[in-house]
DRENTI-10846 format. One record per residue (C-alpha): residue number from 1; residue in one letter; x, y, z. Coordinates in Angstrom, 1 decimal. Layout:
% DRENTI-10846
KEVO num residuo      u      v      w
KEVO NUM       A      X      Y      Z
...
END
This chain:
% DRENTI-10846
KEVO num residuo      u      v      w
KEVO   1       X  -41.3  -10.7   32.9
KEVO   2       X  -42.8  -13.0   30.5
KEVO   3       X  -45.9  -10.9   30.1
KEVO   4       X  -43.2   -7.4   29.0
KEVO   5       X  -41.8  -10.0   26.6
KEVO   6       X  -44.8  -11.0   25.3
KEVO   7       X  -46.3   -7.6   25.2
KEVO   8       X  -43.1   -6.7   22.9
KEVO   9       X  -43.5   -9.7   20.7
KEVO  10       X  -47.2   -8.6   19.9
KEVO  11       X  -46.3   -4.9   19.2
KEVO  12       X  -43.5   -5.8   17.0
KEVO  13       X  -45.7   -8.3   15.2
KEVO  14       X  -48.4   -5.9   14.5
KEVO  15       X  -45.9   -3.3   13.6
KEVO  16       X  -44.8   -5.7   10.7
KEVO  17       X  -48.4   -6.1    9.8
KEVO  18       X  -48.8   -2.8    9.2
KEVO  19       X  -45.5   -1.8    7.5
KEVO  20       X  -46.7   -4.8    4.9
KEVO  21       X  -49.5   -2.3    4.2
KEVO  22       X  -47.4    0.8    4.4
KEVO  23       X  -44.3   -0.9    2.3
KEVO  24       X  -42.3    1.8    4.2
KEVO  25       X  -40.1    1.7    7.7
KEVO  26       X  -39.2    5.5    9.3
KEVO  27       X  -35.8    6.3   10.5
KEVO  28       X  -35.2    9.7   12.3
KEVO  29       X  -32.4   11.0   14.8
KEVO  30       X  -35.3   12.0   17.1
KEVO  31       X  -37.0    8.4   16.7
KEVO  32       X  -36.6    5.6   19.4
KEVO  33       X  -35.4    1.7   18.4
KEVO  34       X  -38.2    0.7   20.4
KEVO  35       X  -40.8    2.3   18.1
KEVO  36       X  -42.2    0.4   15.7
KEVO  37       X  -40.8    2.3   12.7
KEVO  38       X  -44.4    4.0   11.3
KEVO  39       X  -43.9    7.7   10.2
KEVO  40       X  -45.0    9.0   13.7
KEVO  41       X  -42.9    6.4   15.6
KEVO  42       X  -39.7    6.1   13.6
KEVO  43       X  -36.7    4.4   15.1
KEVO  44       X  -33.4    6.0   15.7
KEVO  45       X  -30.7    4.3   13.9
KEVO  46       X  -30.2    2.1   10.8
KEVO  47       X  -29.3   -1.3   12.5
KEVO  48       X  -32.9   -1.0   14.1
KEVO  49       X  -34.7   -0.7   10.7
KEVO  50       X  -32.4   -3.2    9.2
KEVO  51       X  -34.2   -5.9   12.4
KEVO  52       X  -37.4   -4.4   11.2
KEVO  53       X  -36.8   -5.2    7.6
KEVO  54       X  -35.4   -8.8    8.3
KEVO  55       X  -38.6   -9.4   10.2
KEVO  56       X  -40.7   -8.5    7.1
KEVO  57       X  -38.4  -10.7    4.9
KEVO  58       X  -38.4  -13.6    7.2
KEVO  59       X  -42.2  -13.8    8.1
KEVO  60       X  -44.0  -12.2    5.1
KEVO  61       X  -43.6  -11.9    1.5
KEVO  62       X  -42.2   -8.7    0.4
KEVO  63       X  -45.0   -6.3   -0.6
KEVO  64       X  -45.7   -5.6   -4.6
KEVO  65       X  -43.1   -2.3   -4.8
KEVO  66       X  -40.8   -3.8   -2.2
KEVO  67       X  -39.7   -2.2    1.3
KEVO  68       X  -38.7    1.5    1.5
KEVO  69       X  -36.6    2.1    4.5
KEVO  70       X  -36.9    6.1    4.9
KEVO  71       X  -34.4    8.4    6.6
KEVO  72       X  -35.4   11.5    7.8
KEVO  73       X  -33.0   14.3    7.5
KEVO  74       X  -30.1   14.3    9.7
KEVO  75       X  -27.1   12.9   10.4
KEVO  76       X  -26.3    9.3   11.4
KEVO  77       X  -22.6    8.7   12.8
KEVO  78       X  -21.7    5.0   12.4
KEVO  79       X  -19.4    3.8   15.3
KEVO  80       X  -19.1    0.4   13.1
KEVO  81       X  -19.6   -0.6    9.5
KEVO  82       X  -23.3   -0.5    8.4
KEVO  83       X  -23.3   -4.0    7.1
KEVO  84       X  -26.1   -5.4    4.7
KEVO  85       X  -26.1   -9.4    3.6
KEVO  86       X  -27.5  -11.9    2.4
KEVO  87       X  -30.4  -11.5    4.9
KEVO  88       X  -31.4   -8.2    3.8
KEVO  89       X  -32.0   -8.6    0.2
KEVO  90       X  -35.1   -8.1   -1.8
KEVO  91       X  -36.2  -10.2   -4.7
KEVO  92       X  -36.8   -9.5   -8.8
KEVO  93       X  -38.9   -6.1   -8.8
KEVO  94       X  -39.1   -6.2   -5.3
KEVO  95       X  -36.1   -4.2   -4.0
KEVO  96       X  -35.3   -2.9   -0.6
KEVO  97       X  -34.9    0.6   -1.0
KEVO  98       X  -32.6    2.6    1.5
KEVO  99       X  -33.7    6.1    1.1
KEVO 100       X  -33.4    9.8    1.9
KEVO 101       X  -36.8   11.5    2.7
KEVO 102       X  -38.0   13.4   -0.4
KEVO 103       X  -36.2   16.9   -0.6
KEVO 104       X  -34.4   16.6    2.6
KEVO 105       X  -30.5   16.1    3.6
KEVO 106       X  -29.2   12.7    5.0
KEVO 107       X  -26.2   12.0    6.2
KEVO 108       X  -24.3    9.1    6.7
KEVO 109       X  -20.7    9.5    8.4
KEVO 110       X  -17.7    7.7    9.7
KEVO 111       X  -17.0   11.1   11.9
KEVO 112       X  -17.6   12.6   14.9
KEVO 113       X  -19.1   16.3   15.3
KEVO 114       X  -17.3   18.7   17.3
KEVO 115       X  -19.2   21.9   18.6
KEVO 116       X  -17.9   25.5   18.5
KEVO 117       X  -18.4   25.6   21.9
KEVO 118       X  -15.7   22.9   22.4
KEVO 119       X  -12.7   25.4   20.6
KEVO 120       X  -10.9   27.9   22.6
KEVO 121       X   -8.2   30.4   21.9
KEVO 122       X   -4.7   29.1   22.2
KEVO 123       X   -2.9   30.8   25.4
KEVO 124       X    0.3   28.2   25.6
KEVO 125       X    3.2   30.5   25.1
KEVO 126       X    5.0   27.9   23.8
KEVO 127       X    2.6   26.5   21.1
KEVO 128       X    2.3   30.3   20.1
KEVO 129       X    5.7   31.1   19.5
KEVO 130       X    6.0   28.2   17.1
KEVO 131       X    3.4   29.9   14.9
KEVO 132       X    3.9   32.8   12.7
KEVO 133       X    3.0   35.9   14.3
KEVO 134       X    0.2   37.0   12.0
KEVO 135       X   -1.5   33.6   12.6
KEVO 136       X   -1.4   33.3   16.4
KEVO 137       X   -4.5   35.2   17.2
KEVO 138       X   -6.3   33.3   14.3
KEVO 139       X   -5.7   29.8   15.5
KEVO 140       X   -8.2   27.9   17.7
KEVO 141       X   -7.6   24.7   19.6
KEVO 142       X   -9.7   21.9   21.0
KEVO 143       X   -9.0   18.7   23.3
KEVO 144       X   -9.8   15.5   21.2
KEVO 145       X   -9.8   13.3   24.2
KEVO 146       X  -12.3   15.5   25.8
KEVO 147       X  -14.3   15.6   23.0
KEVO 148       X  -14.5   12.0   23.0
KEVO 149       X  -12.0   11.2   20.0
KEVO 150       X   -9.4    8.8   21.2
KEVO 151       X   -7.9    7.2   18.4
KEVO 152       X   -5.7    9.7   16.6
KEVO 153       X   -4.8    6.8   14.1
KEVO 154       X   -1.3    6.3   12.9
KEVO 155       X    1.0    8.1   10.1
KEVO 156       X    2.1    5.3    7.8
KEVO 157       X    4.1    5.4    4.6
KEVO 158       X    2.2    4.9    1.4
KEVO 159       X    2.0    5.3   -2.4
KEVO 160       X    3.2    4.2   -5.6
KEVO 161       X    3.2    0.2   -5.3
KEVO 162       X    2.2    0.3   -1.5
KEVO 163       X   -0.8   -0.8    0.2
KEVO 164       X   -3.5    1.5    0.3
KEVO 165       X   -4.0    2.2    4.0
KEVO 166       X   -6.5    4.4    6.2
KEVO 167       X   -6.0    7.8    6.8
KEVO 168       X   -5.2    9.1   10.0
KEVO 169       X   -8.0   11.3   11.5
KEVO 170       X   -8.7   14.3    9.1
KEVO 171       X  -10.5   17.5    9.6
KEVO 172       X  -13.7   18.7    7.7
KEVO 173       X  -15.3   22.2    8.1
KEVO 174       X  -18.3   23.0    6.3
KEVO 175       X  -18.3   19.9    4.2
KEVO 176       X  -14.6   20.2    2.8
KEVO 177       X  -11.7   18.6    3.7
KEVO 178       X   -9.2   20.8    5.6
KEVO 179       X   -4.9   20.6    4.9
KEVO 180       X   -2.8   19.5    7.5
KEVO 181       X   -0.2   22.2    7.9
KEVO 182       X    2.2   21.7    4.9
KEVO 183       X    5.1   23.9    3.1
KEVO 184       X    4.9   25.4    0.8
KEVO 185       X    1.0   26.2    0.8
KEVO 186       X    1.1   26.0   -3.1
KEVO 187       X    3.4   24.5   -5.5
KEVO 188       X    6.0   21.9   -4.5
KEVO 189       X    9.8   21.9   -3.3
KEVO 190       X   12.3   20.8   -5.9
KEVO 191       X   14.6   18.2   -4.7
KEVO 192       X   18.4   19.4   -4.6
KEVO 193       X   21.5   17.3   -5.3
KEVO 194       X   21.0   13.6   -4.3
KEVO 195       X   23.8   12.5   -2.1
KEVO 196       X   22.7    9.0   -1.6
KEVO 197       X   19.7    8.1   -3.3
KEVO 198       X   18.9    5.4   -0.8
KEVO 199       X   17.9    1.6   -1.4
KEVO 200       X   15.9    0.8   -4.4
KEVO 201       X   13.2   -2.0   -3.8
KEVO 202       X   12.3   -2.2   -7.2
KEVO 203       X   15.4   -4.0   -8.3
KEVO 204       X   15.4   -6.2   -5.0
KEVO 205       X   17.4   -3.6   -2.2
KEVO 206       X   15.9   -4.6    0.7
KEVO 207       X   18.3   -2.7    3.0
KEVO 208       X   15.6   -0.4    3.9
KEVO 209       X   18.0    3.0    3.5
KEVO 210       X   16.4    6.4    3.3
KEVO 211       X   17.8    8.7    0.9
KEVO 212       X   19.9   11.9    1.5
KEVO 213       X   19.6   14.9   -0.6
KEVO 214       X   20.2   18.8   -0.7
KEVO 215       X   17.2   20.9    0.4
KEVO 216       X   16.5   23.8   -1.7
KEVO 217       X   14.4   26.0    0.3
KEVO 218       X   15.8   27.6    3.6
KEVO 219       X   12.6   27.1    5.2
KEVO 220       X   13.7   23.8    6.4
KEVO 221       X   16.0   25.1    8.9
KEVO 222       X   12.8   26.0   11.1
KEVO 223       X   11.7   22.5   11.6
KEVO 224       X   14.4   21.1   13.4
KEVO 225       X   14.0   19.0   16.2
KEVO 226       X   10.3   18.5   14.9
KEVO 227       X    9.0   14.5   15.1
KEVO 228       X    6.5   13.2   12.6
KEVO 229       X    7.2   15.5    9.6
KEVO 230       X    6.4   13.8    6.3
KEVO 231       X    7.4   14.7    2.7
KEVO 232       X    5.1   13.6   -0.3
KEVO 233       X    5.9   13.7   -3.7
KEVO 234       X    7.1   12.2   -6.9
KEVO 235       X   10.6   11.2   -5.5
KEVO 236       X   11.9    9.7   -9.2
KEVO 237       X    9.3    9.0  -11.9
KEVO 238       X    6.5   11.4  -12.0
KEVO 239       X    4.0    8.7  -11.9
KEVO 240       X    5.3    7.4   -8.9
KEVO 241       X    3.7    9.0   -5.5
KEVO 242       X    5.3    8.4   -2.0
KEVO 243       X    4.5    9.7    1.6
KEVO 244       X    8.0    9.1    3.3
KEVO 245       X    8.9   10.0    7.1
KEVO 246       X   12.0   12.6    7.7
KEVO 247       X   14.8   10.9    9.6
KEVO 248       X   16.5   14.2   10.3
KEVO 249       X   17.2   17.7    9.0
KEVO 250       X   20.9   18.9    8.9
KEVO 251       X   21.2   22.4    8.6
KEVO 252       X   25.0   22.6    8.5
KEVO 253       X   25.0   20.4    5.3
KEVO 254       X   21.8   21.7    4.4
KEVO 255       X   20.5   18.1    3.8
KEVO 256       X   17.6   15.6    4.7
KEVO 257       X   18.0   12.0    5.3
KEVO 258       X   14.4   10.3    4.8
KEVO 259       X   13.4    7.6    7.1
KEVO 260       X   12.3    5.2    4.6
KEVO 261       X   13.4    4.4    0.9
KEVO 262       X   11.3    5.3   -2.1
KEVO 263       X   10.6    2.2   -4.5
KEVO 264       X   12.8    3.5   -7.3
KEVO 265       X   15.2    5.6   -5.2
KEVO 266       X   15.2    9.1   -5.1
KEVO 267       X   16.7   11.5   -8.0
KEVO 268       X   16.8   15.1   -9.2
KEVO 269       X   16.8   17.3  -12.1
KEVO 270       X   13.1   17.0  -13.9
KEVO 271       X   10.7   19.5  -12.8
KEVO 272       X    8.5   16.6  -11.5
KEVO 273       X   11.0   15.6   -9.1
KEVO 274       X    9.3   17.4   -5.8
KEVO 275       X    7.7   17.1   -2.8
KEVO 276       X    5.7   19.0    0.0
KEVO 277       X    6.4   18.8    3.8
KEVO 278       X    3.5   17.8    5.8
KEVO 279       X    2.3   17.6    9.6
KEVO 280       X    4.4   20.4   11.0
KEVO 281       X    2.9   22.9   13.3
KEVO 282       X    5.0   26.0   12.4
KEVO 283       X    3.4   25.8    9.1
KEVO 284       X    0.0   26.5   10.6
KEVO 285       X    0.0   29.5    8.4
KEVO 286       X   -3.5   29.9    6.3
KEVO 287       X   -7.0   29.4    7.0
KEVO 288       X   -8.5   25.9    6.6
KEVO 289       X   -4.8   24.3    8.0
KEVO 290       X   -5.1   22.0   11.1
KEVO 291       X   -2.1   20.1   12.7
KEVO 292       X   -2.9   17.5   16.1
KEVO 293       X    0.0   17.7   19.0
KEVO 294       X   -0.3   13.5   19.4
KEVO 295       X    1.5   13.9   22.6
KEVO 296       X   -1.3   16.2   23.9
KEVO 297       X   -4.1   15.0   21.7
KEVO 298       X   -4.6   18.7   20.9
KEVO 299       X   -6.1   19.9   17.5
KEVO 300       X   -4.8   23.1   16.6
KEVO 301       X   -6.9   24.9   13.6
KEVO 302       X   -7.2   28.1   11.6
KEVO 303       X  -11.1   28.4   10.8
KEVO 304       X  -11.8   29.6    7.1
KEVO 305       X  -15.1   30.5    8.2
KEVO 306       X  -17.2   31.8   11.5
KEVO 307       X  -17.0   29.1   14.0
KEVO 308       X  -20.4   29.8   15.4
KEVO 309       X  -22.0   29.0   12.0
KEVO 310       X  -19.5   26.2   11.0
KEVO 311       X  -20.0   22.3   11.5
KEVO 312       X  -16.7   20.7   12.2
KEVO 313       X  -16.1   17.2   12.0
KEVO 314       X  -13.3   14.7   12.4
KEVO 315       X  -13.4   11.5   10.8
KEVO 316       X  -13.6    8.0   13.4
KEVO 317       X  -14.3    4.9   11.2
KEVO 318       X  -11.3    3.4    9.5
KEVO 319       X  -14.0    0.6    8.0
KEVO 320       X  -15.9    1.0    5.2
KEVO 321       X  -18.7    3.2    6.4
KEVO 322       X  -21.6    1.1    4.3
KEVO 323       X  -20.7   -2.7    3.1
KEVO 324       X  -22.8   -4.3    0.7
KEVO 325       X  -22.0   -7.9    1.1
KEVO 326       X  -24.0  -11.2   -0.5
KEVO 327       X  -26.7   -8.6   -1.2
KEVO 328       X  -29.4   -9.1   -4.1
KEVO 329       X  -32.2   -6.3   -5.5
KEVO 330       X  -31.1   -3.5   -2.8
KEVO 331       X  -30.9    0.4   -3.5
KEVO 332       X  -29.6    3.2   -1.8
KEVO 333       X  -30.9    6.2   -2.8
KEVO 334       X  -30.3    9.9   -2.4
KEVO 335       X  -28.2    9.3    0.8
KEVO 336       X  -24.6   11.3    1.4
KEVO 337       X  -22.0    9.0    3.1
KEVO 338       X  -19.1   10.8    4.3
KEVO 339       X  -16.5   11.6    6.8
KEVO 340       X  -14.6    8.0    6.9
KEVO 341       X  -10.8    7.1    7.3
KEVO 342       X  -11.4    4.4    4.5
KEVO 343       X  -13.7    3.3    2.1
KEVO 344       X  -17.1    5.2    1.4
KEVO 345       X  -19.0    2.5    0.1
KEVO 346       X  -17.9   -1.5    0.1
KEVO 347       X  -19.6   -4.3   -2.4
KEVO 348       X  -18.8   -7.6   -2.6
KEVO 349       X  -20.8  -10.5   -4.2
KEVO 350       X  -23.7   -8.3   -4.9
KEVO 351       X  -26.3   -8.7   -7.3
KEVO 352       X  -28.6   -6.3   -8.8
KEVO 353       X  -27.9   -3.8   -6.6
KEVO 354       X  -28.5   -0.1   -7.5
KEVO 355       X  -26.5    3.0   -6.0
KEVO 356       X  -28.4    6.3   -7.3
KEVO 357       X  -28.3   10.1   -6.6
KEVO 358       X  -26.1    9.5   -3.5
KEVO 359       X  -23.2   12.1   -3.0
KEVO 360       X  -20.0    9.8   -1.4
KEVO 361       X  -17.0   12.3   -0.1
KEVO 362       X  -14.7   13.4    2.2
KEVO 363       X  -13.1    9.7    3.1
KEVO 364       X   -9.6    8.8    3.6
KEVO 365       X   -9.3    6.2    0.6
KEVO 366       X  -12.0    5.0   -2.3
KEVO 367       X  -15.2    6.5   -2.5
KEVO 368       X  -17.1    3.3   -4.0
KEVO 369       X  -14.9    0.2   -3.9
KEVO 370       X  -16.3   -2.5   -6.0
KEVO 371       X  -14.9   -6.2   -5.3
KEVO 372       X  -12.3   -7.4   -2.9
KEVO 373       X   -9.0   -5.7   -2.0
KEVO 374       X   -5.7   -7.8   -1.2
KEVO 375       X   -3.1   -8.3    1.6
KEVO 376       X    0.7   -8.6    1.5
KEVO 377       X    1.7  -11.6    3.1
KEVO 378       X    5.3  -10.5    3.4
KEVO 379       X    5.5   -6.9    4.2
KEVO 380       X    9.1   -6.8    3.0
KEVO 381       X    7.8   -7.5   -0.6
KEVO 382       X    8.1   -5.2   -3.2
KEVO 383       X    6.7   -5.3   -7.0
KEVO 384       X    8.5   -8.2   -8.2
KEVO 385       X    8.4  -10.8   -5.5
KEVO 386       X    4.9   -9.7   -4.1
KEVO 387       X    2.7  -12.3   -2.7
KEVO 388       X   -0.5  -11.6   -1.5
KEVO 389       X   -4.1  -13.0   -0.4
KEVO 390       X   -7.6  -11.1   -1.4
KEVO 391       X   -9.3   -9.7    1.6
KEVO 392       X  -12.7   -7.7    2.2
KEVO 393       X  -13.5   -4.5    3.0
KEVO 394       X  -10.1   -2.9    2.3
KEVO 395       X   -8.3   -1.3   -0.5
KEVO 396       X   -4.6   -2.7    0.6
KEVO 397       X   -2.1   -4.4   -2.3
KEVO 398       X   -5.2   -3.9   -4.9
KEVO 399       X   -2.4   -2.9   -7.6
KEVO 400       X    0.4   -5.4   -7.1
KEVO 401       X   -2.0   -8.1   -6.6
KEVO 402       X   -3.9   -7.8  -10.0
KEVO 403       X   -0.6   -7.4  -11.7
KEVO 404       X    0.7  -10.4  -10.1
KEVO 405       X   -2.9  -12.3  -10.4
KEVO 406       X   -4.0  -11.1  -13.5
KEVO 407       X   -7.0  -13.6  -13.8
KEVO 408       X   -8.0  -12.2  -10.5
KEVO 409       X  -11.9  -12.6   -9.9
KEVO 410       X  -12.7   -9.9   -7.1
KEVO 411       X  -16.1  -11.4   -6.2
KEVO 412       X  -17.8   -8.0   -7.0
KEVO 413       X  -21.2   -9.7   -8.4
KEVO 414       X  -22.9   -9.1  -11.4
KEVO 415       X  -26.0   -7.0  -12.7
KEVO 416       X  -25.1   -3.6  -10.6
KEVO 417       X  -25.6   -0.2  -11.3
KEVO 418       X  -23.7    3.2   -9.8
KEVO 419       X  -26.4    5.9  -11.2
KEVO 420       X  -26.2    9.8  -11.1
KEVO 421       X  -23.6    9.6   -8.0
KEVO 422       X  -21.4   12.6   -7.2
KEVO 423       X  -18.1   11.2   -5.7
KEVO 424       X  -15.1   13.5   -4.7
KEVO 425       X  -12.7   14.5   -2.1
KEVO 426       X  -11.9   10.9   -1.5
KEVO 427       X   -8.0   10.1   -0.6
KEVO 428       X   -7.4    7.1   -2.8
KEVO 429       X   -9.6    7.4   -6.4
KEVO 430       X  -13.2    7.8   -6.9
KEVO 431       X  -15.0    4.7   -7.8
KEVO 432       X  -13.4    1.1   -8.6
KEVO 433       X  -15.7   -0.5  -10.6
KEVO 434       X  -15.4   -4.3  -10.7
KEVO 435       X  -17.3   -7.5  -11.9
KEVO 436       X  -17.3  -10.4  -14.5
KEVO 437       X  -14.7  -13.1  -14.7
KEVO 438       X  -11.3  -12.2  -17.0
KEVO 439       X  -10.3  -15.9  -17.3
KEVO 440       X  -13.9  -17.4  -18.8
KEVO 441       X  -14.9  -13.9  -20.2
KEVO 442       X  -18.0  -13.7  -18.3
KEVO 443       X  -19.3  -10.6  -18.2
KEVO 444       X  -20.1   -8.8  -15.2
KEVO 445       X  -22.6   -6.3  -16.3
KEVO 446       X  -21.9   -3.7  -13.8
KEVO 447       X  -22.3    0.0  -14.8
KEVO 448       X  -21.1    3.3  -13.8
KEVO 449       X  -23.4    5.7  -15.2
KEVO 450       X  -23.9    9.7  -15.4
KEVO 451       X  -21.9   10.4  -12.4
KEVO 452       X  -19.8   13.1  -11.6
KEVO 453       X  -16.2   12.1   -9.9
KEVO 454       X  -13.6   15.0   -9.2
KEVO 455       X  -10.7   15.7   -6.8
KEVO 456       X  -10.4   11.9   -6.1
KEVO 457       X   -6.5   11.9   -4.9
KEVO 458       X   -6.2   14.0   -1.8
KEVO 459       X   -3.9   10.5   -0.3
KEVO 460       X   -3.0    8.1   -3.1
KEVO 461       X   -2.0    9.4   -6.4
KEVO 462       X   -1.0    7.8   -9.7
KEVO 463       X   -2.9    4.9  -10.0
KEVO 464       X   -5.8    5.8   -8.0
KEVO 465       X   -8.1    7.3  -10.6
KEVO 466       X  -11.4    9.2  -10.9
KEVO 467       X  -12.8    5.7  -12.1
KEVO 468       X  -10.8    2.1  -12.0
KEVO 469       X  -12.5   -0.6  -14.0
KEVO 470       X  -11.4   -4.4  -13.8
KEVO 471       X  -12.7   -7.8  -14.8
KEVO 472       X  -15.0   -8.6  -17.8
KEVO 473       X  -17.8   -6.9  -19.8
KEVO 474       X  -18.4   -3.6  -17.5
KEVO 475       X  -19.4   -0.4  -18.6
KEVO 476       X  -18.3    3.4  -18.1
KEVO 477       X  -21.3    5.9  -19.7
KEVO 478       X  -21.8    9.4  -19.6
KEVO 479       X  -19.4   10.3  -16.7
KEVO 480       X  -17.8   13.2  -16.0
KEVO 481       X  -14.4   12.8  -14.4
KEVO 482       X  -12.1   15.6  -13.4
KEVO 483       X   -9.6   17.9  -11.5
KEVO 484       X   -6.4   15.6  -10.9
KEVO 485       X   -2.7   15.7  -11.6
KEVO 486       X   -2.9   12.2  -12.4
KEVO 487       X   -5.3    9.8  -14.6
KEVO 488       X   -8.7    9.8  -15.0
KEVO 489       X   -9.8    6.5  -16.1
KEVO 490       X   -7.6    3.3  -15.2
KEVO 491       X   -8.3    0.1  -16.9
KEVO 492       X   -7.6   -3.7  -16.3
KEVO 493       X   -9.6   -6.4  -17.8
KEVO 494       X  -11.4   -7.5  -20.8
KEVO 495       X  -14.6   -6.5  -23.1
KEVO 496       X  -14.9   -3.1  -21.1
KEVO 497       X  -17.1   -0.8  -22.7
KEVO 498       X  -16.4    3.5  -22.3
KEVO 499       X  -18.9    5.7  -24.4
KEVO 500       X  -19.9    8.9  -24.0
KEVO 501       X  -17.5   10.2  -20.8
KEVO 502       X  -16.2   13.7  -20.4
KEVO 503       X  -12.8   13.5  -19.2
KEVO 504       X  -10.8   17.0  -18.6
KEVO 505       X   -8.4   19.1  -16.2
KEVO 506       X   -6.4   15.5  -15.2
KEVO 507       X   -2.9   14.7  -15.6
KEVO 508       X   -1.8   18.4  -14.7
KEVO 509       X    1.0   17.7  -13.1
KEVO 510       X    2.8   14.1  -13.5
KEVO 511       X    4.7   12.3  -16.1
KEVO 512       X    4.0    9.2  -18.1
KEVO 513       X    0.2    9.2  -17.4
KEVO 514       X   -3.0   10.0  -19.2
KEVO 515       X   -6.6   10.7  -19.2
KEVO 516       X   -7.5    7.1  -20.3
KEVO 517       X   -4.8    4.1  -19.6
KEVO 518       X   -4.5    0.5  -20.1
KEVO 519       X   -1.4   -1.2  -20.1
KEVO 520       X    1.0   -3.8  -19.3
KEVO 521       X   -0.9   -7.1  -19.7
KEVO 522       X   -1.6   -8.3  -23.2
KEVO 523       X   -4.6  -10.3  -22.3
KEVO 524       X   -6.4   -7.4  -21.5
KEVO 525       X   -8.4   -7.5  -24.8
KEVO 526       X  -11.4   -6.3  -26.2
KEVO 527       X  -11.9   -2.9  -25.1
KEVO 528       X  -14.2   -0.4  -26.6
KEVO 529       X  -13.5    3.2  -26.3
KEVO 530       X  -15.8    5.6  -28.3
KEVO 531       X  -17.5    8.9  -28.6
KEVO 532       X  -15.9   10.0  -25.4
KEVO 533       X  -14.7   13.9  -25.0
KEVO 534       X  -11.3   14.8  -23.5
KEVO 535       X   -9.9   18.1  -23.1
KEVO 536       X   -7.9   20.8  -21.1
KEVO 537       X   -5.5   17.5  -20.0
KEVO 538       X   -1.4   17.1  -19.4
KEVO 539       X    1.3   19.7  -19.3
KEVO 540       X    3.2   21.1  -21.5
KEVO 541       X    6.7   19.7  -20.0
KEVO 542       X    5.7   16.3  -19.0
KEVO 543       X    5.0   13.1  -21.1
KEVO 544       X    0.9   12.6  -21.3
KEVO 545       X   -0.9   10.9  -23.9
KEVO 546       X   -4.5   11.3  -24.6
KEVO 547       X   -5.1    7.4  -24.4
KEVO 548       X   -2.3    5.5  -23.4
KEVO 549       X   -2.3    2.2  -24.6
KEVO 550       X    1.2    1.1  -22.5
KEVO 551       X    3.3   -1.7  -22.9
KEVO 552       X    1.8   -4.9  -24.2
KEVO 553       X   -1.1   -3.3  -24.7
KEVO 554       X   -3.9   -5.2  -27.5
KEVO 555       X   -6.9   -5.3  -29.1
KEVO 556       X   -8.3   -1.4  -28.2
KEVO 557       X  -11.1   -0.4  -30.0
KEVO 558       X  -10.5    3.7  -30.3
KEVO 559       X  -13.1    5.3  -32.0
KEVO 560       X  -15.2    8.8  -32.6
KEVO 561       X  -13.5   10.3  -29.4
KEVO 562       X  -12.9   14.1  -29.7
KEVO 563       X   -9.9   15.6  -28.1
KEVO 564       X   -9.4   19.5  -27.2
KEVO 565       X   -7.1   21.4  -25.9
KEVO 566       X   -4.9   18.4  -24.7
KEVO 567       X   -0.9   19.2  -24.0
KEVO 568       X   -0.1   16.1  -25.3
KEVO 569       X    4.1   15.4  -25.1
KEVO 570       X    5.7   11.8  -26.0
END
C-alpha cells in the first residue's frame, strides 16, 4: 500500500512539473480523474482540475502567463456548486484561466439530461381525459424518479417585496425554457369584481387573508378540484408582481379565493390588474408546455420539435452553479453556464476577476449575482418592519434589505469585469452588479461592458432588471438590454457611470416603471447617465418614464441621451 501511494505521489509530481512548462490543465468528459491533466491524459471533472491547479499554486510559482484550465467540448453537470476561493487565485499578470477549448461548445450545468428513449406516449385514460382532444396524441410522458430525478422542488409564493427563491424543477428543450402549463396561452385574465381584497401586509395587516374576487373567464370552471393552481400577475399596482396559490374556485358564485394575500391587497379596474393561471394539466394544450404530477413524479410534455433530435434537460441544482468567493486574478472564458434552479454565477469578495465571452442562461433566479443577498429574520415581517441578515450564495430579500440598510456593503469586491457576455432566459434579473462602499464613497471599479442581456423576468418581475447596480463607483458601458415588461436598468448607490448603453423593448406591460430607474433614497448621489440610446419602450395606456428619478432622487447627471419611439405617459 505504501509503495502504491508513493507511485501516485510521483505521478502527480511529474504531472505538476509538466504542467508548469505547458501552463495547461485539460478537462474532458472522456477523461479520468486519475490522469495527469495533460492534453492526451485529461481529467474528467472540474474538481479534479481544481486540485491540480492548487498543487501548482502551492508547490511552485505560477508560470509566466498564468495557468489555463482548458475544458474540452461537452457537458459538465454539477451536482453541487463548483466553488473557487482564496486557494484558487492567481497573481497580477499571472491569472488562472478557466476556458472553453477554442471553437468548441462547453456547458457547465445544474441540470440533468433525459434521453428521448425515456419518454413514451400517454396511455392512462384518466390523464388523457383531462387533456384537450387535439393535444392527447401529442403529449409524451417520463417517470422522473425512474430517470434519476428525486427532488421536484416546492412551489412557494414569490413576488414584489418577497424573497427571491430558487425555482422548482424547470424543463428545457434544445436550450430553450419550456412553459409550465398555463392559461391563457397569450395575454392575461382581467380581475373581476373584488369582494374582499384580502389582508394588506403593506399597511401592517398580518391576518394572512387571501382575496376573493369574481373571475371573468368561464375557463376557471374546468379547474375545479385541482390542487397547486397558482396565479401570477399584478394584482393591484402595475409595478408589483406576485405568484399566489389558489385556495378554491366557486363556480356557483363565479369567484376565486386566493390562499395568500398580496402585499397591497387585490384591486380591479385598471388594464394592468391581470393574472395568468399556472401549473394546470388541463391547460397543457400547445407545443412547449409541460406539467408534473407531484403524486406520481410523472412529467407530461408536448415537445416543440422531434424528440429523437432534441436535447431535454431538467434543472436540479438549487445552489449557484459556480461560486467565486474571495478569489483574485481568476478568469472564466467562453463557457456556457445554464440549467440551475438558482443563481448561475455567484461572486463575493472577488478582486481582478474577469468573466468574458460567457453565456449564462436558463437559470431560476439571477444570471450573474455579484455580492451577498439577504435573509429574513422573521418570515411574517413585511416592508416596513423588515429585519434581515446578509447571506452568501442566495438572492433572498435583497431588495428589502438594501432599502432598510441603505449603506449595506455587499462584499462584492473590486476591479472585476463582466465583458462581452450573453445573459438571458433568467428567472430574476440578468446581472446584479455591486462593489464599493456607499458609506465611505470608496469605488468598487466593477464593470459590466459589451454584454447582451434579455428575457430576464421569467419568474420575478418588477425590481429584477436586466442589470441591477448598487454600491459605489461602478460602470455599465456599451451593453444592450431588452425584451421585458418591466425595468431595463435598476439603480442604487453612488457615483456609477452609465455610458453608451442600448435599452429597448422594455416596460411594455407594467405601470410606474422605466427603462432606467433610481429612487427612494436621497443619499444615492453622483450618478452619471450619458450617451445612452432608449427606444421602443413603454405602453400608451400605462405610466412609464424614459429615465425615472423617483421619489427623493438627487444629483443625477443626465446628458446626451437619445430617445426614439418611447410611449411615455405621466
